[in-house]
SEKE-923657 format. One record per atom (N, C-alpha, C): x, y negated, z; atom name. Coordinates in nm, 2 decimals, padded with zeros to 4 digits, m for minus. Atoms other than C-alpha are relative to their C-alpha. Layout:
SEKE-923657
<<X,Y,Z>,"CA">
...
END
This chain:
SEKE-923657
<<00.09,00.12,00.00>,"N">
<<00.00,00.00,00.00>,"CA">
<<00.09,m00.12,00.00>,"C">
<<m00.07,00.13,00.01>,"N">
<<00.12,m00.35,m00.08>,"CA">
<<00.00,m00.07,00.14>,"C">
<<m00.02,00.06,m00.13>,"N">
<<00.25,m00.54,00.22>,"CA">
<<m00.10,m00.12,00.02>,"C">
<<00.09,00.11,m00.02>,"N">
<<00.02,m00.84,00.16>,"CA">
<<m00.14,00.05,00.03>,"C">
<<00.13,m00.06,m00.03>,"N">
<<m00.29,m00.62,00.16>,"CA">
<<00.00,00.05,00.15>,"C">
<<00.00,m00.05,m00.14>,"N">
<<m00.18,m00.47,00.49>,"CA">
<<m00.01,m00.12,00.10>,"C">
<<00.02,00.12,m00.08>,"N">
<<m00.15,m00.82,00.64>,"CA">
<<m00.14,m00.05,m00.01>,"C">
<<00.14,00.05,00.02>,"N">
<<m00.49,m00.92,00.50>,"CA">
<<m00.09,00.09,00.08>,"C">
<<00.08,m00.09,m00.07>,"N">
<<m00.64,m00.61,00.65>,"CA">
<<00.01,m00.02,00.15>,"C">
<<m00.02,00.03,m00.15>,"N">
<<m00.48,m00.69,00.99>,"CA">
<<m00.07,m00.12,00.04>,"C">
<<00.06,00.13,m00.04>,"N">
<<m00.61,m01.05,00.99>,"CA">
<<m00.15,00.00,m00.01>,"C">
<<00.14,00.00,00.01>,"N">
<<m00.96,m00.96,00.89>,"CA">
<<m00.07,00.06,00.12>,"C">
<<00.05,m00.05,m00.12>,"N">
<<m01.00,m00.78,01.22>,"CA">
<<00.01,m00.10,00.12>,"C">
<<m00.02,00.10,m00.11>,"N">
<<m00.92,m01.10,01.42>,"CA">
<<m00.08,m00.12,m00.04>,"C">
<<00.07,00.13,00.01>,"N">
<<m01.10,m01.43,01.47>,"CA">
<<00.09,m00.10,00.05>,"C">
<<m00.08,00.11,m00.05>,"N">
<<m00.91,m01.75,01.50>,"CA">
<<m00.08,m00.09,00.09>,"C">
<<00.08,00.08,m00.09>,"N">
<<m01.04,m01.93,01.81>,"CA">
<<00.06,m00.14,00.02>,"C">
<<m00.07,00.12,m00.01>,"N">
<<m00.78,m02.20,01.82>,"CA">
<<00.12,00.01,m00.09>,"C">
<<m00.12,00.00,00.09>,"N">
<<m00.45,m02.29,01.65>,"CA">
<<00.10,00.10,00.05>,"C">
<<m00.11,m00.09,m00.05>,"N">
<<m00.25,m02.05,01.87>,"CA">
<<m00.05,00.13,00.05>,"C">
<<00.05,m00.13,m00.06>,"N">
<<m00.48,m01.77,01.99>,"CA">
<<m00.08,00.08,m00.10>,"C">
<<00.07,m00.09,00.09>,"N">
<<m00.61,m01.47,01.80>,"CA">
<<m00.07,00.10,00.10>,"C">
<<00.07,m00.10,m00.08>,"N">
<<m00.88,m01.25,01.96>,"CA">
<<m00.06,00.10,m00.09>,"C">
<<00.06,m00.10,00.08>,"N">
<<m00.99,m00.92,01.83>,"CA">
<<m00.16,m00.01,00.00>,"C">
<<00.14,00.00,00.01>,"N">
<<m01.35,m00.90,01.71>,"CA">
<<m00.07,00.09,00.10>,"C">
<<00.06,m00.09,m00.09>,"N">
<<m01.42,m00.61,01.93>,"CA">
<<00.00,m00.06,00.14>,"C">
<<m00.01,00.07,m00.13>,"N">
<<m01.31,m00.81,02.24>,"CA">
<<m00.11,m00.11,00.01>,"C">
<<00.10,00.11,00.00>,"N">
<<m01.54,m01.10,02.15>,"CA">
<<m00.14,00.06,00.01>,"C">
<<00.13,m00.06,00.00>,"N">
<<m01.84,m00.87,02.09>,"CA">
<<m00.03,00.06,00.14>,"C">
<<00.02,m00.05,m00.14>,"N">
<<m01.79,m00.71,02.44>,"CA">
<<m00.04,m00.11,00.09>,"C">
<<00.04,00.12,m00.08>,"N">
<<m01.82,m01.06,02.59>,"CA">
<<m00.15,m00.04,m00.02>,"C">
<<00.14,00.04,00.03>,"N">
<<m02.16,m01.12,02.42>,"CA">
<<m00.08,00.13,m00.01>,"C">
<<00.08,m00.12,00.00>,"N">
<<m02.36,m00.82,02.52>,"CA">
<<m00.14,m00.02,m00.06>,"C">
<<00.12,00.01,00.07>,"N">
<<m02.69,m00.75,02.35>,"CA">
<<m00.12,m00.05,00.10>,"C">
<<00.11,00.04,m00.09>,"N">
<<m02.89,m00.84,02.67>,"CA">
<<m00.01,m00.15,00.01>,"C">
<<00.01,00.14,00.00>,"N">
<<m02.82,m01.21,02.63>,"CA">
<<m00.10,m00.05,m00.10>,"C">
<<00.10,00.06,00.10>,"N">
<<m03.09,m01.42,02.47>,"CA">
<<00.06,m00.08,m00.10>,"C">
<<m00.05,00.08,00.11>,"N">
<<m03.06,m01.62,02.16>,"CA">
<<00.05,m00.13,00.04>,"C">
<<m00.04,00.13,m00.04>,"N">
<<m03.04,m01.95,02.33>,"CA">
<<00.12,00.00,00.09>,"C">
<<m00.12,m00.01,m00.09>,"N">
<<m02.78,m01.83,02.58>,"CA">
<<00.12,00.02,m00.09>,"C">
<<m00.11,m00.01,00.09>,"N">
<<m02.56,m01.72,02.29>,"CA">
<<00.03,m00.13,m00.08>,"C">
<<m00.02,00.13,00.07>,"N">
<<m02.61,m02.05,02.11>,"CA">
<<00.07,m00.10,00.09>,"C">
<<m00.07,00.09,m00.10>,"N">
<<m02.52,m02.24,02.43>,"CA">
<<00.15,00.04,00.02>,"C">
<<m00.13,m00.04,m00.02>,"N">
<<m02.21,m02.03,02.48>,"CA">
<<00.09,m00.03,m00.12>,"C">
<<m00.07,00.03,00.12>,"N">
<<m02.11,m02.08,02.12>,"CA">
<<00.05,m00.15,00.00>,"C">
<<m00.04,00.14,00.00>,"N">
<<m02.11,m02.46,02.15>,"CA">
<<00.09,m00.03,00.12>,"C">
<<m00.08,00.02,m00.12>,"N">
<<m01.97,m02.45,02.51>,"CA">
<<00.14,00.04,m00.02>,"C">
<<m00.13,m00.05,00.03>,"N">
<<m01.67,m02.25,02.40>,"CA">
<<00.07,m00.09,m00.10>,"C">
<<m00.06,00.09,00.11>,"N">
<<m01.62,m02.47,02.09>,"CA">
<<00.04,m00.13,00.06>,"C">
<<m00.03,00.13,m00.06>,"N">
<<m01.63,m02.80,02.29>,"CA">
<<00.12,00.02,00.10>,"C">
<<m00.11,m00.02,m00.10>,"N">
<<m01.40,m02.65,02.56>,"CA">
<<00.13,00.01,m00.07>,"C">
<<m00.13,m00.01,00.06>,"N">
<<m01.13,m02.57,02.31>,"CA">
<<00.04,m00.11,m00.09>,"C">
<<m00.04,00.11,00.08>,"N">
<<m01.14,m02.90,02.13>,"CA">
<<00.10,m00.09,00.06>,"C">
<<m00.10,00.10,m00.05>,"N">
<<m00.86,m03.16,02.16>,"CA">
<<m00.04,m00.13,m00.05>,"C">
<<00.03,00.13,00.07>,"N">
<<m00.92,m03.44,01.91>,"CA">
<<m00.15,m00.02,00.00>,"C">
<<00.14,00.01,00.01>,"N">
<<m01.29,m03.37,01.89>,"CA">
<<m00.06,m00.06,00.13>,"C">
<<00.05,00.06,m00.13>,"N">
<<m01.35,m03.46,02.26>,"CA">
<<00.01,m00.15,m00.01>,"C">
<<m00.02,00.15,00.01>,"N">
<<m01.21,m03.81,02.19>,"CA">
<<m00.10,m00.05,m00.10>,"C">
<<00.10,00.05,00.10>,"N">
<<m01.43,m03.85,01.88>,"CA">
<<m00.14,00.01,00.06>,"C">
<<00.13,00.00,m00.06>,"N">
<<m01.74,m03.74,02.07>,"CA">
<<m00.01,m00.10,00.11>,"C">
<<00.00,00.10,m00.10>,"N">
<<m01.65,m03.98,02.35>,"CA">
<<m00.03,m00.14,m00.07>,"C">
<<00.02,00.12,00.08>,"N">
<<m01.63,m04.26,02.09>,"CA">
<<m00.15,m00.01,m00.05>,"C">
<<00.14,m00.01,00.05>,"N">
<<m01.97,m04.15,01.94>,"CA">
<<m00.09,m00.03,00.11>,"C">
<<00.09,00.03,m00.12>,"N">
<<m02.13,m04.15,02.29>,"CA">
<<00.00,m00.14,00.04>,"C">
<<m00.01,00.14,m00.04>,"N">
<<m02.00,m04.50,02.37>,"CA">
<<m00.08,m00.08,m00.10>,"C">
<<00.07,00.08,00.11>,"N">
<<m02.13,m04.63,02.03>,"CA">
<<m00.15,00.02,00.02>,"C">
<<00.15,m00.02,m00.02>,"N">
<<m02.48,m04.47,02.09>,"CA">
<<m00.05,m00.07,00.13>,"C">
<<00.04,00.07,m00.12>,"N">
<<m02.49,m04.62,02.44>,"CA">
<<m00.01,m00.15,m00.03>,"C">
<<00.00,00.14,00.04>,"N">
<<m02.41,m04.96,02.30>,"CA">
<<m00.12,m00.03,m00.09>,"C">
<<00.11,00.03,00.09>,"N">
<<m02.67,m04.93,02.02>,"CA">
<<m00.13,00.01,00.08>,"C">
<<00.13,m00.02,m00.06>,"N">
<<m02.96,m04.80,02.24>,"CA">
<<m00.02,m00.07,00.13>,"C">
<<00.02,00.06,m00.13>,"N">
<<m02.90,m04.97,02.57>,"CA">
<<00.03,m00.15,m00.01>,"C">
<<m00.04,00.14,00.00>,"N">
<<m02.71,m05.30,02.52>,"CA">
<<m00.07,m00.07,m00.11>,"C">
<<00.07,00.07,00.10>,"N">
<<m02.86,m05.39,02.19>,"CA">
<<m00.15,m00.02,00.03>,"C">
<<00.14,00.01,m00.03>,"N">
<<m03.21,m05.31,02.31>,"CA">
<<m00.03,m00.11,00.11>,"C">
<<00.02,00.11,m00.11>,"N">
<<m03.17,m05.54,02.62>,"CA">
<<00.02,m00.14,m00.06>,"C">
<<m00.02,00.14,00.05>,"N">
<<m03.04,m05.83,02.41>,"CA">
<<m00.10,m00.04,m00.11>,"C">
<<00.09,00.04,00.12>,"N">
<<m03.27,m05.82,02.10>,"CA">
<<m00.14,00.04,00.02>,"C">
<<00.14,m00.05,m00.01>,"N">
<<m03.58,m05.64,02.22>,"CA">
<<m00.05,m00.01,00.15>,"C">
<<00.04,00.02,m00.14>,"N">
<<m03.70,m05.79,02.55>,"CA">
<<m00.15,00.05,00.01>,"C">
<<00.14,m00.05,m00.03>,"N">
<<m04.03,m05.66,02.71>,"CA">
<<m00.09,m00.12,m00.02>,"C">
<<00.08,00.12,00.04>,"N">
<<m04.26,m05.90,02.53>,"CA">
<<m00.13,00.00,00.07>,"C">
<<00.13,00.00,m00.07>,"N">
<<m04.58,m05.79,02.70>,"CA">
<<00.01,m00.05,00.14>,"C">
<<m00.01,00.05,m00.14>,"N">
<<m04.45,m05.87,03.05>,"CA">
<<00.01,m00.15,00.00>,"C">
<<00.00,00.14,00.00>,"N">
<<m04.40,m06.23,02.94>,"CA">
<<m00.14,m00.06,m00.03>,"C">
<<00.13,00.05,00.04>,"N">
<<m04.75,m06.26,02.80>,"CA">
<<m00.11,00.03,00.10>,"C">
<<00.11,m00.05,m00.09>,"N">
<<m04.96,m06.06,03.05>,"CA">
<<00.05,00.05,00.13>,"C">
<<m00.04,m00.04,m00.13>,"N">
<<m04.96,m05.97,03.41>,"CA">
<<m00.04,00.15,00.04>,"C">
<<00.05,m00.13,m00.04>,"N">
<<m05.18,m05.66,03.45>,"CA">
<<00.00,00.10,m00.12>,"C">
<<00.01,m00.10,00.10>,"N">
<<m05.22,m05.34,03.25>,"CA">
<<m00.12,m00.03,m00.09>,"C">
<<00.12,00.03,00.07>,"N">
<<m05.57,m05.44,03.15>,"CA">
<<00.02,m00.12,m00.10>,"C">
<<m00.03,00.11,00.09>,"N">
<<m05.45,m05.77,03.01>,"CA">
<<00.09,00.04,m00.12>,"C">
<<m00.09,m00.05,00.10>,"N">
<<m05.17,m05.59,02.82>,"CA">
<<m00.08,00.08,m00.11>,"C">
<<00.08,m00.08,00.09>,"N">
<<m05.42,m05.35,02.67>,"CA">
<<m00.09,m00.09,m00.09>,"C">
<<00.09,00.09,00.07>,"N">
<<m05.66,m05.63,02.57>,"CA">
<<00.08,m00.08,m00.10>,"C">
<<m00.09,00.08,00.09>,"N">
<<m05.37,m05.83,02.41>,"CA">
<<00.04,00.09,m00.12>,"C">
<<m00.04,m00.09,00.11>,"N">
<<m05.25,m05.53,02.21>,"CA">
<<m00.12,00.03,m00.09>,"C">
<<00.12,m00.02,00.08>,"N">
<<m05.61,m05.45,02.10>,"CA">
<<m00.04,m00.12,m00.09>,"C">
<<00.03,00.12,00.07>,"N">
<<m05.66,m05.81,02.00>,"CA">
<<00.09,m00.02,m00.12>,"C">
<<m00.10,00.02,00.10>,"N">
<<m05.34,m05.82,01.80>,"CA">
<<m00.02,00.10,m00.12>,"C">
<<00.02,m00.11,00.10>,"N">
<<m05.42,m05.49,01.62>,"CA">
<<m00.13,m00.02,m00.09>,"C">
<<00.13,00.01,00.08>,"N">
<<m05.78,m05.57,01.52>,"CA">
<<m00.02,m00.13,m00.06>,"C">
<<00.03,00.13,00.06>,"N">
<<m05.77,m05.94,01.45>,"CA">
<<00.10,m00.05,m00.10>,"C">
<<m00.10,00.04,00.10>,"N">
<<m05.47,m05.95,01.22>,"CA">
<<m00.04,00.03,m00.14>,"C">
END
């Protein structure tokens, strides 16, 4: 048998989990027994993936900060609670909204 085919056959039985570690497929399937549910396996897939990240953690942190700025800071600056400035009670707020929807 050609040496390159032997190496290919050897590496098809392994899964690359990071840049330096190789785990046999049989060892990974032992960790995920058939009694675990679908959502548990999905959770562990993402949990193991995020745990082994290096650069990705920094990128997700940047994405989280940007989302926080978009949805919290920008909302407070540009979208104040308009009904609280016009009305005092819930009944007045409901009447104001009803009036704005029907009379326009």
